[in-house]
TORGUTI-967903 format. One record per atom (N, C-alpha, C, O): x, y, z. Coordinates in steps of 0.02 Angstrom, whole numbers, padded with zeros to 5 digits, always signed. Layout:
XYZ/...
end
This chain:
-01242-02421+02583/-01265-02341+02582/-01336-02359+02619/-01381-02400+02611/-01321-02305+02664/-01388-02303+02710/-01448-02264+02684/-01447-02215+02648/-01485-02287+02702/-01563-02282+02691/-01575-02220+02692/-01548-02197+02742/-01609-02167+02655/-01621-02080+02660/-01689-02084+02696/-01744-02112+02693/-01658-02047+02728/-01725-02021+02817/-01781-02021+02776/-01774-02014+02715/-01843-02030+02804/-01909-02029+02770/-01920-01949+02793/-01898-01916+02840/-01965-01937+02737/-01973-01874+02710/-02051-01868+02708/-02079-01917+02682/-02098-01810+02733/-02152-01789+02703/-02167-01801+02660/-02121-01788+02621/-02230-01831+02621/-02240-01810+02553/-02255-01738+02539/-02282-01699+02578/-02230-01724+02466/-02230-01649+02457/-02322-01642+02427/-02361-01597+02443/-02330-01687+02393/-02395-01672+02381/-02440-01746+02379/-02420-01791+02415/-02501-01758+02337/-02557-01791+02333/-02528-01861+02301/-02534-01920+02319/-02490-01826+02243/-02474-01897+02210/-02431-01921+02225/-02429-01977+02198/-02374-01905+02269/-02305-01951+02310/-02343-01981+02355/-02344-02042+02352/-02387-01946+02410/-02429-01978+02461/-02461-02052+02429/-02444-02107+02450/-02500-02044+02387/-02548-02114+02346/-02480-02162+02324/-02477-02221+02342/-02432-02132+02287/-02376-02181+02279/-02349-02217+02333/-02340-02278+02332/-02332-02172+02392/-02304-02215+02458/-02344-02267+02475/-02333-02326+02490/-02402-02228+02470/-02450-02278+02507/-02466-02347+02478/-02471-02400+02510/-02473-02337+02413/-02466-02396+02378/-02414-02453+02378/-02421-02514+02385/-02357-02414+02369/-02309-02447+02381/-02300-02506+02456/-02286-02566+02454/-02316-02454+02525/-02324-02496+02583/-02380-02557+02566/-02360-02614+02555/-02439-02542+02566/-02474-02590+02556/-02451-02662+02511/-02452-02718+02535/-02430-02642+02434/-02406-02675+02410/-02366-02729+02455/-02388-02786+02466/-02301-02702+02480/-02269-02732+02503/-02278-02784+02578/-02247-02836+02592/-02326-02753+02611/-02346-02807+02655/-02423-02816+02648/-02466-02798+02688/-02433-02851+02585/-02506-02869+02558/-02524-02927+02614/-02574-02927+02650/-02479-02967+02612/-02479-03041+02628/-02513-03045+02700/-02553-03087+02721/-02481-02985+02734/-02476-02980+02785/-02521-02938+02837/-02527-02943+02898/-02552-02891+02785/-02604-02872+02794/-02685-02895+02792/-02728-02891+02836/-02690-02921+02724/-02738-02961+02715/-02748-03025+02740/-02807-03045+02738/-02704-03065+02763/-02708-03144+02779/-02659-03154+02855/-02670-03202+02892/-02628-03123+02864/-02595-03123+02923/-02640-03091+02986/-02659-03130+03030/-02655-03033+02990/-02672-02991+03026/-02751-03018+03037/-02775-03016+03094/-02786-03040+02986/-02865-03068+03017/-02862-03135+03042/-02907-03159+03076/-02814-03162+03027/-02811-03240+03065/-02775-03231+03124/-02781-03277+03165/-02735-03178+03142/-02710-03165+03218/-02777-03132+03257/-02793-03143+03315/-02810-03090+03212/-02867-03075+03240/-02920-03126+03275/-02941-03125+03333/-02934-03163+03234/-03001-03212+03234/-02977-03258+03296/-03019-03290+03327/-02911-03261+03312/-02888-03320+03374/-02890-03286+03436/-02918-03306+03487/-02847-03214+03425/-02853-03170+03484/-02938-03157+03527/-02961-03164+03584/-02964-03136+03463/-03035-03114+03475/-03061-03179+03508/-03087-03171+03563/-03058-03260+03477/-03086-03327+03505/-03058-03328+03582/-03084-03330+03638/-03005-03326+03561/-02960-03317+03660/-02988-03298+03705/-03001-03331+03755/-03004-03226+03690/-03053-03172+03736/-03106-03194+03745/-03126-03178+03800/-03147-03231+03713/-03222-03246+03701/-03215-03296+03766/-03246-03292+03820/-03165-03346+03745/-03157-03416+03788/-03136-03410+03848/-03138-03456+03889/-03106-03333+03864/-03077-03334+03932/-03019-03333+03932/-02991-03306+03980/-02977-03365+03875/-02899-03390+03871/-02859-03325+03887/-02801-03333+03904/-02880-03270+03884/-02834-03199+03869/-02832-03181+03946/-02871-03210+03984/-02796-03142+03968/-02787-03102+04049/-02835-03036+04027/-02844-03015+03969/-02856-03016+04073/-02896-02938+04056/-02845-02879+04026/-02858-02832+03988/-02804-02892+04046/-02763-02834+03995/-02774-02843+03914/-02779-02797+03874/-02777-02898+03904/-02764-02928+03825/-02821-02920+03791/-02839-02893+03738/-02860-02965+03859/-02931-02977+03817/-02977-02921+03794/-02997-02879+03834/-02990-02920+03737/-03039-02894+03708/-03009-02807+03721/-03046-02760+03739/-02943-02802+03710/-02896-02743+03720/-02911-02690+03652/-02882-02693+03598/-02976-02630+03677/-02999-02597+03613/-02941-02581+03580/-02941-02587+03519/-02882-02557+03613/-02838-02527+03568/-02829-02572+03522/-02826-02550+03464/-02823-02638+03529/-02778-02690+03490/-02840-02698+03432/-02825-02712+03374/-02908-02688+03453/-02962-02697+03418/-02960-02658+03358/-02960-02679+03300/-02958-02588+03383/-02950-02528+03348/-02879-02537+03295/-02886-02530+03234/-02832-02548+03316/-02772-02546+03284/-02761-02599+03240/-02729-02588+03189/-02793-02677+03257/-02794-02714+03180/-02862-02689+03145/-02868-02692+03083/-02907-02667+03181/-02970-02653+03120/-02929-02606+03058/-02928-02619+02998/-02896-02547+03091/-02855-02493+03062/-02814-02515+02997/-02817-02489+02941/-02761-02584+03024/-02720-02608+02970/-02755-02634+02904/-02731-02632+02847/-02835-02667+02931/-02846-02725+02876/-02877-02678+02837/-02892-02696+02780/-02897-02595+02862/-02919-02537+02818/-02882-02512+02770/-02907-02476+02727/-02820-02527+02769/-02759-02483+02721/-02766-02504+02666/-02749-02460+02626/-02790-02569+02629/-02786-02566+02548/-02846-02516+02545/-02837-02464+02513/-02908-02526+02574/-02947-02485+02545/-02946-02407+02547/-02969-02366+02507/-02916-02401+02598/-02893-02322+02617/-02845-02284+02561/-02850-02227+02538/-02795-02337+02548/-02756-02327+02496/-02781-02304+02447/-02768-02249+02421/-02829-02353+02424/-02862-02365+02352/-02916-02285+02342/-02935-02261+02289/-02928-02265+02395/-02982-02203+02374/-02941-02145+02416/-02965-02091+02431/-02890-02162+02429/-02862-02106+02444/-02870-02034+02415/-02899-01985+02437/-02825-02047+02339/-02833-01999+02286/-02898-01978+02244/-02901-01941+02195/-02955-02016+02283/-03016-01991+02274/-03060-01935+02295/-03107-01907+02265/-03023-01922+02376/-03060-01883+02434/-03068-01822+02385/-03014-01792+02385/-03112-01793+02344/-03111-01721+02328/-03151-01687+02379/-03139-01705+02437/-03205-01631+02369/-03233-01605+02406/-03295-01635+02421/-03324-01633+02475/-03317-01666+02361/-03403-01689+02353/-03379-01757+02397/-03410-01770+02448/-03334-01789+02381/-03321-01871+02419/-03323-01880+02493/-03345-01926+02527/-03285-01809+02512/-03278-01795+02586/-03339-01766+02621/-03358-01791+02674/-03374-01706+02589/-03450-01707+02609/-03492-01764+02627/-03525-01767+02679/-03487-01837+02555/-03525-01885+02580/-03495-01936+02650/-03520-01983+02680/-03430-01900+02655/-03402-01943+02711/-03421-01923+02759/-03427-01965+02804/-03441-01846+02777/-03430-01819+02839/-03523-01815+02854/-03547-01816+02911/-03560-01812+02801/-03629-01839+02807/-03634-01906+02831/-03660-01917+02886/-03615-01944+02803/-03607-02027+02829/-03597-02030+02908/-03634-02061+02947/-03540-01991+02925/-03542-01996+02991/-03571-01968+03042/-03567-01986+03101/-03602-01921+03017/-03646-01883+03055/-03718-01936+03067/-03744-01942+03122/-03744-01974+03004/-03780-02012+03008/-03768-02076+03051/-03811-02097+03091/-03709-02105+03042/-03694-02158+03071/-03688-02160+03154/-03695-02213+03186/-03680-02121+03173/-03679-02078+03249/-03747-02086+03278/-03764-02122+03325/-03785-02043+03237/-03843-02026+03256/-03895-02079+03258/-03931-02081+03308/-03903-02130+03201/-03933-02166+03207/-03924-02224+03252/-03968-02262+03272/-03849-02225+03267/-03821-02281+03339/-03840-02264+03382/-03871-02304+03418/-03833-02208+03397/-03860-02151+03477/-03943-02188+03480/-03968-02229+03518/-03967-02152+03419/-04042-02171+03444/-04056-02237+03441/-04110-02254+03467/-04008-02295+03406/-04034-02365+03425/-04014-02401+03484/-04038-02455+03502/-03963-02364+03517/-03966-02399+03562/-03982-02380+03632/-03971-02406+03687/-04022-02310+03602/-04082-02296+03673/-04134-02302+03669/-04171-02294+03717/-04158-02321+03602/-04227-02334+03595/-04252-02400+03574/-04309-02420+03589/-04197-02446+03527/-04206-02498+03522/-04241-02496+03446/-04276-02544+03429/-04232-02446+03404/-04256-02428+03331/-04175-02393+03297/-04138-02347+03315/-04175-02438+03246/-04206-02488+03188/-04176-02538+03201/-04196-02584+03165/-04130-02558+03241/-04090-02611+03261/-04103-02683+03288/-04081-02740+03281/-04160-02643+03330/-04192-02689+03392/-04154-02673+03456/-04101-02643+03446/-04169-02687+03517/-04141-02688+03585/-04073-02722+03603/-04068-02780+03623/-04028-02681+03594/-03953-02701+03596/-03901-02679+03640/-03890-02618+03642/-03878-02706+03663/-03809-02696+03719/-03740-02705+03693/-03722-02758+03668/-03701-02650+03700/-03614-02661+03683/-03604-02712+03746/-03622-02694+03801/-03570-02786+03735/-03551-02802+03773/-03466-02804+03787/-03446-02841+03832/-03432-02776+03759/-03374-02772+03760/-03332-02687+03740/-03355-02649+03698/-03278-02674+03773/-03253-02606+03749/-03227-02609+03675/-03192-02648+03643/-03257-02554+03663/-03230-02550+03585/-03193-02472+03572/-03193-02440+03520/-03168-02457+03625/-03111-02407+03622/-03173-02350+03661/-03224-02367+03691/-03141-02266+03647/-03182-02219+03676/-03272-02214+03625/-03296-02213+03568/-03288-02211+03689/-03363-02198+03676/-03390-02130+03671/-03380-02099+03723/-03424-02095+03622/-03470-02019+03604/-03528-02048+03647/-03567-02095+03635/-03522-02000+03708/-03578-01975+03742/-03593-02039+03782/-03648-02047+03809/-03529-02096+03785/-03537-02147+03851/-03579-02185+03813/-03608-02222+03852/-03608-02201+03722/-03661-02239+03725/-03625-02283+03649/-03636-02342+03635/-03571-02222+03602/-03584-02274+03526/-03511-02267+03527/-03487-02213+03545/-03473-02315+03508/-03391-02306+03496/-03381-02258+03458/-03421-02257+03412/-03339-02213+03456/-03310-02160+03415/-03282-02188+03345/-03277-02160+03291/-03264-02258+03365/-03212-02286+03293/-03277-02305+03249/-03262-02344+03204/-03349-02285+03250/-03398-02323+03220/-03386-02322+03152/-03396-02372+03116/-03369-02275+03133/-03357-02264+03049/-03285-02296+03013/-03268-02302+02954/-03259-02310+03065/-03194-02355+03048/-03230-02425+03036/-03228-02454+02982/-03258-02445+03083/-03301-02503+03083/-03359-02521+03004/-03360-02568+02964/-03400-02459+03008/-03457-02472+02959/-03450-02446+02907/-03492-02466+02867/-03399-02395+02877/-03396-02356+02807/-03364-02411+02763/-03398-02421+02713/-03305-02451+02767/-03274-02519+02727/-03324-02545+02706/-03340-02532+02648/-03365-02589+02746/-03411-02629+02730/-03452-02624+02680/-03458-02664+02634/-03494-02554+02690/-03531-02547+02618/-03477-02528+02567/-03470-02574+02526/-03436-02475+02556/-03404-02446+02504/-03353-02536+02480/-03354-02548+02419/-03320-02582+02517/-03305-02651+02495/-03376-02682+02447/-03366-02716+02397/-03430-02669+02465/-03488-02710+02432/-03491-02666+02380/-03504-02693+02326/-03481-02595+02378/-03500-02584+02307/-03443-02565+02256/-03452-02547+02198/-03379-02574+02287/-03329-02607+02227/-03336-02668+02218/-03326-02686+02160/-03351-02710+02258/-03365-02776+02218/-03416-02791+02153/-03409-02827+02104/-03469-02750+02174/-03526-02748+02132/-03493-02721+02071/-03495-02760+02024/-03456-02652+02057/-03415-02643+02016/-03382-02695+01961/-03401-02710+01904/-03344-02709+01989/-03296-02773+01976/-03347-02840+01935/-03350-02854+01875/-03379-02868+01989/-03414-02924+01957/-03491-02913+01903/-03521-02957+01872/-03508-02840+01905/-03541-02813+01867/-03517-02796+01785/-03545-02803+01731/-03462-02774+01801/-03450-02748+01760/-03493-02681+01724/-03511-02635+01761/-03510-02676+01637/-03541-02637+01637/-03620-02628+01658/-03642-02572+01671/-03661-02686+01660/-03716-02690+01683/-03734-02636+01757/-03787-02613+01778/-03669-02630+01780/-03662-02588+01858/-03659-02515+01821/-03632-02473+01856/-03668-02506+01797/-03677-02424+01743/-03744-02412+01753/-03760-02353+01761/-03806-02471+01756/-03887-02448+01752/-03873-02426+01837/-03836-02458+01874/-03911-02367+01856/-03923-02358+01916/-03957-02408+01970/-03926-02436+02015/-04006-02412+01961/-04052-02468+02001/-04000-02519+01994/-03966-02518+02044/-03981-02562+01955/-03935-02618+01966/-03894-02612+02003/-03893-02651+02050/-03841-02558+01998/-03781-02554+02050/-03805-02556+02119/-03790-02592+02167/-03853-02500+02110/-03895-02477+02204/-03929-02560+02223/-03897-02590+02266/-03971-02586+02202/-03990-02653+02205/-03932-02689+02227/-03920-02694+02287/-03893-02714+02182/-03848-02755+02195/-03796-02746+02255/-03786-02790+02297/-03770-02695+02254/-03731-02677+02300/-03757-02678+02369/-03721-02700+02414/-03841-02648+02387/-03868-02644+02443/-03869-02731+02465/-03844-02749+02518/-03898-02781+02418/-03893-02846+02437/-03834-02869+02471/-03829-02900+02524/-03777-02842+02418/-03698-02849+02464/-03686-02840+02516/-03646-02876+02546/-03715-02789+02544/-03712-02754+02607/-03737-02815+02670/-03710-02839+02720/-03808-02825+02634/-03860-02852+02679/-03813-02920+02691/-03813-02936+02750/-03770-02965+02645/-03750-03023+02635/-03693-03003+02696/-03688-03030+02751/-03654-02949+02670/-03601-02942+02747/-03616-02931+02807/-03580-02950+02853/-03682-02894+02818/-03701-02913+02884/-03727-02979+02922/-03709-02994+02978/-03775-03017+02879/-03792-03079+02887/-03709-03121+02927/-03704-03146+02983/-03668-03116+02885/-03584-03133+02927/-03568-03102+02975/-03537-03131+03020/-03587-03025+02982/-03530-03014+03045/-03584-03001+03098/-03558-02997+03154/-03655-02993+03099/-03682-02992+03160/-03675-03047+03193/-03655-03047+03251/-03688-03099+03161/-03692-03153+03206/-03629-03193+03249/-03628-03227+03300/-03567-03164+03192/-03480-03205+03215/-03492-03136+03292/-03470-03154+03347/-03520-03079+03289/-03500-03018+03338/-03530-03054+03408/-03502-03077+03458/-03605-03049+03387/-03654-03086+03450/-03600-03157+03475/-03566-03156+03526/-03602-03197+03442/-03547-03255+03468/-03502-03252+03509/-03491-03288+03559/-03465-03193+03480/-03394-03177+03543/-03414-03127+03594/-03380-03123+03645/-03470-03086+03586/-03499-03049+03642/-03481-02974+03623/-03470-02931+03665/-03479-02968+03582/-03469-02895+03552/-03515-02863+03574/-03505-02823+03619/-03576-02873+03548/-03645-02842+03583/-03699-02917+03574/-03692-02971+03545/-03751-02887+03613/-03798-02951+03611/-03866-02907+03619/-03871-02856+03653/-03923-02941+03572/-03989-02930+03584/-04043-02956+03620/-04050-03017+03631/-04083-02913+03638/-04149-02929+03686/-04182-03012+03650/-04172-03069+03670/-04215-02990+03603/-04228-03050+03549/-04185-03094+03505/-04153-03068+03459/-04182-03148+03516/-04131-03191+03469/-04173-03229+03426/-04222-03263+03440/-04138-03215+03355/-04181-03249+03314/-04159-03287+03267/-04182-03342+03249/-04093-03244+03236/-04039-03298+03187/-03979-03282+03205/-03947-03234+03184/-03961-03321+03244/-03891-03332+03269/-03885-03288+03316/-03830-03270+03335/-03949-03260+03345/-03945-03219+03395/-03952-03165+03390/-03937-03129+03437/-03975-03142+03336/-03982-03096+03323/-04058-03066+03280/-04069-03095+03227/-04096-03024+03294/-04161-03011+03283/-04170-03002+03217/-04133-02963+03187/-04216-03035+03185/-04230-03007+03095/-04245-02919+03086/-04254-02889+03034/-04245-02895+03147/-04278-02806+03133/-04198-02781+03138/-04192-02721+03126/-04142-02812+03150/-04082-02790+03150/-04070-02788+03072/-04042-02741+03043/-04088-02834+03047/-04074-02824+02968/-04114-02768+02923/-04094-02745+02869/-04181-02748+02959/-04212-02711+02947/-04181-02640+02938/-04176-02607+02887/-04166-02628+02989/-04116-02562+02999/-04072-02574+02972/-04051-02522+02947/-04029-02631+02957/-03959-02638+02898/-03980-02611+02836/-03943-02579+02798/-04041-02626+02825/-04068-02594+02756/-04076-02529+02753/-04065-02504+02698/-04095-02489+02804/-04100-02445+02813/-04038-02398+02791/-04026-02357+02747/-04000-02433+02853/-03937-02391+02853/-03889-02398+02793/-03844-02359+02777/-03904-02444+02770/-03852-02482+02702/-03885-02448+02649/-03844-02441+02603/-03929-02427+02637/-03964-02382+02590/-03950-02330+02602/-03922-02312+02550/-03950-02273+02649/-03912-02215+02654/-03845-02214+02630/-03825-02172+02591/-03807-02262+02654/-03736-02261+02651/-03719-02278+02562/-03674-02250+02531/-03753-02315+02542/-03724-02307+02465/-03765-02288+02424/-03764-02314+02368/-03811-02240+02442/-03828-02189+02394/-03776-02117+02404/-03757-02086+02354/-03760-02101+02460/-03711-02064+02488/-03642-02088+02441/-03618-02047+02402/-03619-02139+02445/-03573-02156+02422/-03563-02162+02346/-03511-02158+02314/-03640-02175+02321/-03638-02162+02232/-03644-02086+02212/-03623-02062+02159/-03687-02041+02285/-03674-01976+02249/-03607-01933+02251/-03585-01890+02214/-03585-01959+02305/-03503-01922+02320/-03444-01931+02283/-03404-01887+02267/-03442-02021+02267/-03371-02027+02247/-03380-02033+02156/-03437-02043+02134/-03334-02028+02120/-03321-02016+02045/-03316-02103+02018/-03272-02146+02022/-03373-02102+01993/-03380-02210+01988/-03318-02207+01931/-03269-02241+01946/-03316-02176+01875/-03251-02187+01838/-03173-02164+01881/-03118-02178+01858/-03181-02137+01927/-03107-02124+01967/-03092-02201+02008/-03038-02231+02017/-03171-02221+02031/-03156-02278+02077/-03128-02324+02031/-03077-02354+02047/-03160-02336+01961/-03147-02407+01906/-03084-02398+01884/-03056-02446+01858/-03043-02327+01892/-02982-02328+01875/-02946-02352+01939/-02890-02377+01933/-02965-02348+01981/-02915-02360+02051/-02927-02440+02063/-02882-02477+02085/-02990-02462+02046/-02989-02533+02050/-02928-02569+02007/-02887-02611+02027/-02938-02534+01929/-02871-02565+01886/-02788-02560+01915/-02742-02600+01914/-02792-02515+01931/-02698-02478+01961/-02700-02504+02032/-02647-02493+02061/-02749-02536+02072/-02738-02555+02148/-02783-02617+02145/-02844-02628+02148/-02721-02658+02139/-02740-02752+02139/-02753-02771+02191/-02781-02825+02192/-02740-02736+02262/-02762-02731+02309/-02812-02719+02359/-02821-02733+02418/-02851-02675+02293/-02921-02632+02341/-02966-02655+02361/-03020-02627+02370/-02950-02727+02377/-03028-02758+02406/-03008-02796+02451/-03047-02828+02486/-02939-02798+02460/-02911-02834+02525/-02937-02856+02580/-02935-02909+02611/-02974-02776+02591/-03010-02772+02665/-03067-02828+02675/-03076-02864+02724/-03102-02824+02615/-03149-02881+02609/-03124-02952+02639/-03146-02983+02687/-03055-02972+02584/-03035-03046+02602/-03019-03041+02684/-03036-03091+02716/-02994-02998+02713/-02984-03006+02780/-03042-03007+02799/-03048-03048+02845/-03100-02976+02782/-03176-02973+02830/-03187-03046+02838/-03201-03074+02891/-03178-03077+02778/-03200-03165+02757/-03162-03211+02811/-03187-03252+02849/-03099-03195+02803/-03053-03240+02839/-03085-03217+02916/-03110-03265+02947/-03087-03151+02951/-03095-03156+03018/-03165-03167+03059/-03174-03191+03115/-03206-03144+03019/-03293-03165+03019/-03321-03235+02995/-03365-03269+03019/-03276-03246+02933/-03304-03316+02917/-03247-03370+02976/-03277-03416+03004/-03197-03365+02986/-03170-03397+03040/-03220-03406+03113/-03255-03454+03129/-03212-03361+03139/-03245-03348+03202/-03326-03376+03197/-03348-03392+03252/-03368-03383+03145/-03437-03415+03135/-03422-03500+03135/-03449-03543+03170/-03369-03509+03084/-03358-03580+03107/-03345-03594+03156/-03370-03647+03175/-03305-03562+03199/-03269-03583+03276/-03324-03610+03299/-03323-03668+03320/-03411-03555+03299/-03459-03572+03355/-03509-03620+03305/-03570-03626+03313/-03475-03645+03262/-03537-03678+03186/-03587-03649+03177/-03641-03677+03189/-03585-03596+03159/-03651-03538+03139/-03643-03554+03047/-03629-03507+03011/-03653-03617+03020/-03639-03645+02973/-03670-03580+02902/-03643-03556+02852/-03734-03574+02932/-03761-03522+02870/-03729-03453+02850/-03734-03425+02795/-03687-03426+02920/-03663-03373+02888/-03594-03399+02864/-03566-03373+02815/-03565-03452+02901/-03509-03481+02856/-03507-03477+02771/-03469-03452+02729/-03571-03519+02770/-03590-03524+02698/-03596-03454+02660/-03576-03446+02602/-03624-03406+02696/-03629-03329+02678/-03560-03299+02665/-03551-03260+02618/-03515-03315+02702/-03441-03297+02703/-03407-03313+02632/-03376-03283+02589/-03437-03395+02648/-03379-03427+02562/-03428-03394+02523/-03390-03369+02482/-03492-03371+02504/-03513-03348+02455/-03465-03272+02446/-03442-03269+02389/-03454-03239+02471/-03430-03181+02462/-03350-03205+02434/-03320-03186+02383/-03330-03250+02479/-03257-03274+02458/-03261-03295+02381/-03211-03283+02346/-03312-03324+02354/-03301-03361+02300/-03309-03291+02238/-03281-03285+02183/-03360-03243+02274/-03343-03180+02227/-03285-03144+02216/-03266-03126+02160/-03250-03131+02283/-03187-03119+02270/-03136-03157+02229/-03087-03129+02204/-03147-03216+02223/-03113-03263+02168/-03127-03239+02123/-03082-03214+02091/-03201-03234+02096/-03204-03231+02030/-03188-03153+02007/-03209-03136+01952/-03157-03113+02042/-03135-03064+02015/-03047-03090+01988/-03006-03053+01959/-03039-03137+02001/-02964-03136+01989/-02917-03084+01998/-02885-03055+01954/-02916-03075+02070/-02869-03014+02083/-02822-03043+02142/-02798-02993+02169/-02803-03093+02170/-02770-03128+02214/-02735-03155+02202/-02703-03176+02250/-02706-03181+02118/-02646-03213+02137/-02586-03175+02122/-02563-03154+02068/-02569-03171+02172/-02517-03121+02186/-02452-03156+02204/-02462-03204+02241/-02382-03145+02186/-02327-03173+02197/-02299-03174+02281/-02269-03122+02294/-02300-03212+02329/-02300-03193+02391/-02219-03186+02411/-02200-03192+02469/-02189-03177+02371/-02113-03164+02365/-02114-03103+02355/-02069-03071+02383/-02158-03069+02318/-02140-02986+02319/-02136-02955+02388/-02102-02910+02411/-02191-03001+02419/-02197-02931+02502/-02149-02947+02542/-02125-03002+02533/-02125-02912+02589/-02105-02924+02622/-02088-02973+02679/-02036-02991+02706/-02159-02987+02690/-02142-03070+02734/-02118-03122+02705/-02086-03166+02733/-02140-03116+02622/-02095-03186+02563/-02031-03168+02579/-01992-03211+02599/-02010-03099+02574/-01931-03103+02549/-01896-03128+02638/-01836-03141+02645/-01933-03130+02682/-01897-03137+02776/-01896-03202+02756/-01838-03223+02750/-01944-03248+02742/-01945-03300+02731/-01906-03358+02676/-01878-03412+02685/-01921-03318+02622/-01877-03349+02560/-01790-03344+02554/-01756-03384+02522/-01766-03288+02590/-01713-03264+02574/-01652-03300+02591/-01597-03277+02575/
end
């Protein structure tokens, strides 16, 4: 029997179910294959092994990033009410504004410049896809804290401080790897090519983002989705594989160790023991 033609979902419930099924079916490909392929192609680009049309191709970079974000998008999609959307809009405006100010003035991240094309640029200075790169880093940290701390995360100071510490841990992995492959560079190089001022800037922006997410999203709803969506933190798995691998290639051992610490936190949640044969890739290999 021929498969039924694809139809537009009739409501959010149906759209959520379809998106969840899509992520589950391709879970291994999204969470493992994409970041590994991404790490190889980014390293090949940085080492001059790919020709110009392919090296650091901004559309490949953005597409790969969007695919790896799918588990997180699927998880939060049904929770995007008016308040959560307002938080995202406010954070979008903040992230563009602070990045534009940072590129032109050197505050709060230190003097830096982009070394490769990351897609369309807002005002010719800031990547238009910035929210795609930035938001999930903070939200993944927030969700990991909810899982790891359990009831202790109901304490607002504990929840916010733990999330901010996790966000800083994420950037201590991200920035050295990004500098190593030439995504951006700083005039002052201190921690694997990154000035300490950058982390002060991340402390500021991370605080703003954490507070907005904490205000905008229903925490009980997030906990329910974490229970329903075993894949909801797979984007963080992709992050550890991608940036941990890049840092390892360049012998950035402290960032590698921090990436392993994030990985240990993910393993502690006990959410990644899944049957590969249930995914489309697994069925293709073992059928």
